C-alpha positions in Angstrom: 26.9 -4.9 -18.5 24.5 -7.6 -19.5 21.5 -6.3 -17.6 19.1 -4.3 -19.9 16.2 -2.2 -18.8 14.1 -0.7 -21.7 13.7 2.8 -20.2 11.2 5.2 -21.6 11.3 8.2 -19.4 8.3 10.5 -19.7 8.1 12.3 -16.3 11.1 14.4 -17.2 9.1 16.0 -19.9 6.9 17.7 -17.3 7.9 21.1 -16.0 11.2 20.8 -14.2 9.9 22.4 -11.0 8.3 19.0 -10.4 11.6 17.2 -9.9 15.4 17.5 -9.5 18.0 15.6 -11.4 19.7 13.5 -8.8 21.9 10.4 -9.1 21.9 7.8 -6.4 24.9 7.5 -4.2 27.2 4.5 -4.5 27.5 2.1 -1.5 30.4 0.3 -0.1 29.7 -3.4 -0.6 26.3 -4.1 -2.2 24.9 -7.6 -1.8 21.7 -8.9 -3.3 19.1 -10.1 -0.8 16.2 -10.7 -3.2 15.3 -10.1 -6.8 11.8 -10.5 -8.3 12.5 -12.2 -11.5 8.8 -12.5 -12.6 8.3 -8.8 -12.1 11.5 -8.1 -14.0 10.2 -10.1 -16.9 6.9 -8.1 -16.9 9.0 -4.9 -17.0 10.9 -6.1 -20.0 14.2 -6.4 -18.1 16.6 -8.9 -19.6 20.1 -10.2 -18.6 19.2 -10.4 -14.9 21.4 -13.3 -14.1 24.5 -11.8 -12.5 23.8 -11.2 -8.8 26.7 -8.9 -8.3 25.6 -6.8 -11.3 22.1 -6.7 -9.9 23.4 -5.6 -6.5 25.4 -2.8 -8.0 22.5 -1.5 -10.2 19.7 -1.8 -7.6 21.8 -0.3 -4.8 22.4 2.8 -6.9 26.2 2.1 -7.2 25.9 1.7 -11.0 23.4 3.8 -13.0 22.0 1.6 -15.8 22.1 2.7 -19.4 19.0 4.7 -20.4 18.2 5.8 -16.8 17.5 9.5 -16.1 17.5 9.6 -12.3 15.4 12.2 -10.6 13.9 13.0 -7.2 10.3 14.0 -7.2 8.9 17.2 -5.6 5.6 17.3 -3.8 3.9 18.7 -0.7 1.2 17.4 1.5 -0.9 17.2 4.7 0.8 15.2 7.4 -1.6 14.2 10.1 -3.8 17.0 8.9 -1.0 19.6 9.1 0.1 21.3 5.9 3.7 21.0 4.8 4.4 23.0 1.6 7.9 21.6 1.0 8.4 17.9 0.8 9.5 15.5 -1.9 11.6 12.3 -2.2 14.1 12.9 0.5 15.7 9.4 0.1 14.4 8.0 -3.1 15.5 8.4 -6.8 13.3 7.5 -9.8 15.6 5.8 -12.2 13.0 6.0 -15.0 10.1 4.1 -16.5 9.9 0.7 -18.1 6.8 -0.7 -19.8 4.9 2.2 -18.3 6.0 1.6 -14.7 8.3 3.6 -12.5 11.4 2.0 -11.2 12.5 3.8 -8.0 15.3 3.2 -5.5 14.5 3.9 -1.9 17.3 4.5 0.5 19.7 5.6 -2.2 21.1 8.7 -0.5 20.0 12.3 0.2 18.3 14.4 -2.4 17.5 18.2 -2.4 14.3 17.3 -0.5 16.1 15.3 2.3 15.1 17.8 5.0 18.3 17.1 7.1 17.8 13.3 6.7 20.6 10.9 5.8 18.8 9.6 2.7 19.4 6.1 3.7 17.2 3.1 4.7 18.0 0.3 7.1 17.3 -3.3 6.4 14.2 -3.8 8.5 11.8 -1.4 6.6 13.2 -2.5 3.3 12.3 -6.2 4.0 9.0 -5.1 5.5 8.0 -3.3 2.4 9.3 -6.0 0.1 7.2 -8.7 1.9 4.0 -6.6 2.5 3.8 -5.0 -0.9 4.2 -8.3 -2.7 1.7 -9.9 -0.3 -0.8 -7.1 -1.1 -0.3 -7.8 -4.8 -1.0 -11.5 -4.3 -4.2 -10.6 -2.3 -5.4 -8.7 -5.4 -5.0 -5.3 -3.8 -3.6 -2.5 -6.0 -0.1 -1.9 -4.7 3.4 -0.8 -5.5 5.7 -3.8 -6.1 9.1 -4.8 -4.9 11.7 -5.6 -7.6 14.9 -5.9 -5.5 16.3 -5.6 -2.0 20.0 -5.0 -1.6 22.3 -4.8 1.5 24.7 -1.9 1.2 27.5 -3.2 3.4 27.3 0.0 5.4 25.8 0.8 8.9 23.5 3.7 9.4 22.5 5.3 12.6 18.9 5.2 13.9 18.5 4.5 17.6 21.6 2.3 17.2 23.9 1.2 14.3 21.9 -0.9 11.8 22.6 -2.6 8.5 21.8 -0.4 5.5 19.7 -1.5 2.5 18.1 -0.2 -0.6 14.6 -1.2 -1.9 13.7 -1.0 -5.6 10.0 -0.1 -5.8 7.9 -0.4 -8.9 4.7 1.7 -9.3 2.2 2.7 -12.0 3.5 6.1 -11.1 4.6 8.1 -8.1 2.2 11.0 -8.6 0.5 11.8 -5.4 -2.3 14.0 -4.1 0.6 16.0 -2.7 2.1 16.6 -6.1 -1.0 18.5 -7.2 -1.2 20.3 -3.8 2.4 21.5 -4.3 1.6 23.2 -7.6 -1.8 24.6 -6.4 -0.1 26.1 -3.3 2.3 28.0 -5.7 -0.6 29.1 -7.9 1.1 27.3 -10.7 -1.9 26.8 -13.0 0.2 25.9 -16.0 2.0 23.2 -14.1 -1.3 21.9 -12.7 -2.7 21.6 -16.2 0.4 19.8 -17.5 0.4 17.4 -14.5 -3.3 16.6 -14.9 -3.0 16.0 -18.6 -0.1 13.7 -17.9 -1.8 11.8 -15.1 -4.9 11.3 -17.3 -2.9 10.0 -20.2 -1.0 7.6 -17.9 -3.8 6.4 -15.7 -7.2 7.7 -16.8 -7.3 8.1 -20.6 -11.1 8.5 -20.6 -10.9 11.5 -18.4 -10.5 14.8 -20.2 -11.7 17.4 -17.6 -10.7 18.1 -14.0 -14.1 16.8 -12.8 -13.7 13.6 -14.8 -10.2 13.1 -13.5 -11.3 13.7 -9.9 -14.3 11.3 -10.3 -12.0 8.6 -11.6 -9.4 9.0 -8.8 -12.2 9.0 -6.2 -13.5 5.7 -7.5 -10.1 4.0 -7.4 -9.4 5.2 -3.9 -12.8 4.1 -2.6 -12.2 0.6 -4.0 -8.7 0.5 -2.6 -9.6 1.4 0.9 -12.5 -1.1 0.9 -10.1 -3.8 -0.1 -7.8 -2.7 2.7 -10.6 -3.1 5.2 -11.5 -6.5 3.9 -8.1 -8.0 4.9 -7.7 -6.1 8.1 -5.0 -3.8 6.7 -4.1 -0.5 8.4 -2.0 1.8 6.4 -0.9 3.8 9.4 0.1 7.1 7.7 -2.5 8.2 5.2 -1.0 11.6 4.6 -1.8 13.2 1.2 1.8 12.7 0.2 1.3 9.0 0.7 -1.9 8.9 -1.5 -1.1 7.8 -5.0 -3.2 9.1 -7.9 -3.1 5.7 -9.5 -5.1 4.2 -6.7 -2.3 1.9 -5.6 -1.2 1.3 -2.0 2.1 3.2 -1.5 4.5 3.8 1.3 4.5 0.9 3.8 6.1 2.6 6.7 4.2 1.8 9.9 1.6 -0.4 8.2 0.1 -3.4 9.9 -2.4 -6.2 9.6 -4.8 -6.8 12.5 -4.8 -9.9 14.5 -7.6 -9.4 17.0 -10.3 -7.3 15.4 -11.2 -3.9 16.7 -12.3 -0.9 14.5 -10.2 1.5 16.6 -7.0 -0.5 16.2 -3.9 1.6 15.7 -0.3 0.4 15.4 1.7 3.3 14.0 3.9 4.9 16.7 3.5 8.3 15.1 -0.3 8.2 15.0 -0.7 9.3 18.6 -4.4 10.3 18.4 -5.7 7.5 16.2 -6.3 9.6 13.1 -5.5 6.7 10.8 -7.1 3.9 12.9 -8.6 1.0 10.9 -12.1 2.3 11.2 -11.2 5.9 10.3 -9.7 5.0 6.9 -12.9 5.6 4.9 -13.3 9.1 6.4 -9.6 9.9 5.8 -9.5 8.9 2.2 -12.6 11.2 1.6 -10.7 14.0 3.3 -7.7 13.4 1.1 -9.9 13.5 -2.0 -11.3 16.9 -0.8 -7.7 18.1 -0.8 -7.2 16.9 -4.3 -10.5 18.6 -5.4 -9.3 21.9 -3.8 -6.0 21.6 -5.7 -7.8 21.1 -9.1 -10.2 24.1 -8.7 -7.7 26.6 -10.2 -8.0 24.7 -13.4 -11.7 25.8 -13.5 -10.9 29.3 -12.3 -12.4 28.5 -8.9 -15.8 29.0 -10.4 -18.9 28.4 -8.2 -20.1 25.7 -10.6 -16.8 23.8 -10.3 -16.9 24.2 -6.5 -20.4 22.7 -6.4 -19.5 19.9 -8.8 -16.3 18.9 -7.0 -18.0 19.1 -3.6 -20.8 16.8 -4.8 -18.2 14.3 -6.1 -16.4 14.2 -2.7 -19.7 14.1 -0.8 -20.7 11.1 -2.8 -17.6 9.2 -1.9 -18.7 7.7 1.4 -21.7 6.0 -0.3 -19.4 4.7 -3.0 -16.9 3.3 -0.6 -19.7 1.7 1.4 -20.8 -0.1 -1.7 -17.3 -1.4 -2.3 -17.0 -2.4 1.4 -20.4 -4.2 1.2 -19.3 -6.2 -1.9 -15.9 -7.1 -0.4 -17.3 -8.2 3.0 -20.3 -9.8 1.4 -17.9 -12.1 -0.6 -16.1 -12.9 2.7 -19.5 -14.2 3.9 -20.2 -16.1 0.6 -22.7 -13.5 -0.7 -22.3 -13.2 -4.4 -24.0 -9.8 -4.8 -24.4 -8.0 -1.5 -27.3 -5.5 -1.1 -27.9 -2.7 1.4 -29.8 -5.0 3.7 -26.6 -7.1 4.1 -24.8 -4.2 5.9 -26.5 -5.2 9.2 -25.4 -8.8 8.8 -21.8 -7.8 8.2 -21.7 -5.3 10.9 -23.2 -7.6 13.5 -20.5 -10.2 12.9 -17.8 -7.5 13.2 -19.4 -6.4 16.4 -19.3 -10.0 17.8 -15.6 -10.3 16.7 -14.8 -7.0 18.5 -16.4 -8.3 21.7 -14.6 -11.6 21.5 -11.3 -10.1 20.3 -11.5 -12.6 17.4 -8.6 -13.0 15.0 -9.6 -11.3 11.8 -8.0 -13.5 9.2 -8.7 -16.8 11.0 -12.3 -16.1 11.8 -13.3 -15.5 8.2 -11.2 -18.5 7.0 -12.7 -20.8 9.6 -16.2 -19.7 8.5 -15.1 -20.5 5.0 -13.8 -24.0 5.7 -16.4 -25.1 8.3 -19.3 -22.7 9.0 -20.6 -24.8 11.9 -17.2 -25.4 13.5 -16.4 -24.2 17.0 -14.9 -20.7 16.5 -13.8 -18.2 19.0 -16.9 -16.1 18.1 -19.3 -19.0 18.9 -19.1 -18.2 22.6 -20.8 -14.9 22.0 -24.5 -14.9 23.0 -25.6 -13.4 19.7 -23.6 -15.7 17.4 -26.1 -18.5 17.0 -28.9 -16.0 16.1 -26.4 -14.4 13.7 -25.5 -17.7 12.1 -29.1 -18.6 11.5 -29.7 -15.3 9.7 -26.5 -15.8 7.7 -27.5 -19.2 6.5 -31.0 -17.9 5.7 -29.3 -15.2 3.6 -27.1 -17.6 1.7 -30.1 -19.8 0.9 -31.5 -16.9 -1.2 -28.8 -17.3 -3.9 -27.8 -20.1 -6.3 -24.0 -19.4 -6.0 -22.0 -21.8 -3.8 -20.9 -19.7 -0.8 -17.7 -21.6 -0.1 -16.4 -21.1 -3.7 -16.8 -17.3 -3.2 -15.4 -17.3 0.3 -12.2 -19.2 -0.6 -11.3 -16.5 -3.1 -12.1 -13.7 -0.6 -10.6 -15.0 2.7 -6.9 -15.6 2.7 -5.2 -18.2 4.9 -2.0 -16.2 5.1 -1.5 -12.5 5.7 1.8 -10.7 6.8 1.3 -10.9 10.6 3.1 -8.3 12.6 5.0 -10.6 14.9 6.2 -12.7 12.0 7.4 -9.6 10.2 9.3 -8.5 13.3 10.8 -12.0 13.8 11.8 -12.0 10.1 13.6 -8.6 10.5 15.4 -9.7 13.7 16.7 -12.8 12.0 17.8 -10.9 8.9 19.7 -8.4 11.0 21.7 -11.4 12.2 22.2 -12.6 8.6 19.5 -15.2 8.5 17.0 -14.7 5.6 15.2 -18.0 5.9 12.0 -16.6 7.4 12.1 -13.7 4.8 12.1 -16.3 2.0 9.4 -18.5 3.7 7.1 -15.5 4.2 7.5 -14.5 0.5 6.7 -18.0 -0.6 3.6 -18.4 1.6 2.3 -15.0 0.9 2.6 -15.4 -2.9 -0.3 -17.9 -2.6 -2.3 -16.5 0.3 -5.5 -18.5 -0.5 -3.9 -21.9 -0.8 -3.5 -24.2 2.2 0.0 -25.7 2.7 0.8 -28.0 5.6 4.4 -26.8 5.7 3.3 -23.3 6.6 0.6 -23.9 9.3 2.7 -22.1 11.8 2.3 -18.9 9.8 -1.5 -18.9 10.4 -1.1 -18.8 14.2 -2.0 -15.5 16.0 0.7 -14.1 18.2 1.1 -15.3 21.8 1.0 -12.6 24.5 4.8 -12.5 24.4 4.9 -12.1 20.6 2.3 -9.4 20.2 3.4 -6.3 18.4 1.7 -3.1 19.7 3.5 -0.5 17.7 5.0 -0.3 14.2 7.5 2.4 13.2 8.6 4.4 10.1 12.0 3.5 8.8 13.2 7.1 8.3 
């Protein structure tokens, strides 16, 4: 074997009730679809030239030297309902390299599989590969995609589908639900060990439960504000899908909006709109309240700790609003947005809602030609809004277009293009998969070869629902 991964596995030093040793299952005929060579270099991986070897390792067929494969245990709230027994039902953490987890998704059942087959099919693997890498290029904290491998096997969902394995890279896979699992079992020693480990890995300046909670809240507030600024809807913000690191994780039924509406929902399992676009700020605060509750045993559930933790969580909406204001302010060319800019931002979003304006294209058109004919200009309030906007920009010395070009992408992973890419890949054609990856790696740069990727869907192309891959 020429491939070398410099594993340094630290999670296995935690109490063994947080994981189970589990090797991935070999597959019949692994074939490499994609490998992220630049990410591999950052992880210190060498000898990644042989595609067959890469396919065997990143399908789970060959366990690389130095790996210590485990499946992680956690619990969580799913759509507000408590589930005490969860975990990685179809994923195996091979180990860590350069401080990052390397995990196989779809590598077979684990002790936490809950009657599932432990496998993944090609569609969700390619979706997560494209979208997670796009999020990274947009500057949004996210897990990364290292490899996608076809297994040469069919798996059953609603019909036989080609199997695949995704290799996901994350700062860690510690979730709010990991803390919840230990708290629910009154495992204070385990909680303390996990918090100390999470602090050392992610928040070295935090040395108390309150400091840790405050740091996590700040990262989550910033993350969700960034989601909002690109029209991203996670779709399944359960506490087991909320990473302590502040990274976007688990791209199941996620989607990017085309026509803007704050109540937009795509996830087929979100039947009541709990995780709609406009609800994401409230949900992340709710998730942080669950983390706070899980940390209270470390302070013996004292009244003082309850009050301090409650105040931290209650302060989160204002913090998130500040991040949201700065993010959307930059989308309008405002270098340092202030509270008074909230009305200007909200009025534009209201106009966009009324006009069903394309989210990405509206902001990019405002960037490239503020006085151009846009789909929002037909709205009766737009001209008044535009005058107020220009008056606001006149109060600063910064060049608005310079700010806007860095805040308003040209390319985002549009749902209909993702679905078209998956349909083609199932038939063995990966051309659109590669084109999307190339375009989305440079989302702020115009390219005449990719203008078709900026087009909103036609009525026939519109995607109204997205689905989990399990």
